C-alpha angles and dihedrals in degrees: 000000000000117000130190126201123210120196130197100195126221137069091286093042129104146215120236124193118201132180125225091267091060095254117144108238095182141344116202132184114245107279110241139177129200118251134172115246119177090343094308127104111237135171119248132183109273110229095194094050093045090049090052091051093050096042091051091061100036094211124205088219142004123214123196131184110254101234141166136194113284125235092246093056119104118232094259092048092047091049092048091048091050092049090051091053089048091052090052092048091046094051092049091048093047090053090051095238122146111252123202126183123218122200112232094232091053102044093040091052091049091050094041087238118158120224091241111100094220091049089050089058090050091050091050089052089054093048095043106030094163089055097042092120088068090066103038099104122077090238092056094085090105090055091048093050093045090053092050092046088053091051091047089050092049091051092048101041119114 
């Protein structure tokens, strides 16, 4: 059975696995590991854990939100975010899986998803009512967006 993975990148992002019927198989918070940067412990995307997640579901395609550093990010945050996106892209490439990027404005419009993070959780609950518990906490916006990216990818896969 064909599976599609949707990824909302970033430390607070998530990975959503969906089957060809549009059912959410699993939604996982972004796997991270602590590392010391400039004397401070920070979380970074864990390449081995992400690879294990993706390999376990053998997706036909992986979709990731096409993002960039925001104007309110500091230089260290922007660099860390970029490295995290690079880790995700590298893992997907190393596993030989097709990776497609989706611009936020395009996938959100297609999913009728507002830009507001809380509203995104509400929209995910509407689209996936049997999985609504996955999106109930305020910090579950990454899960909500990953699930909608997966559905967008499923609807736009060849």
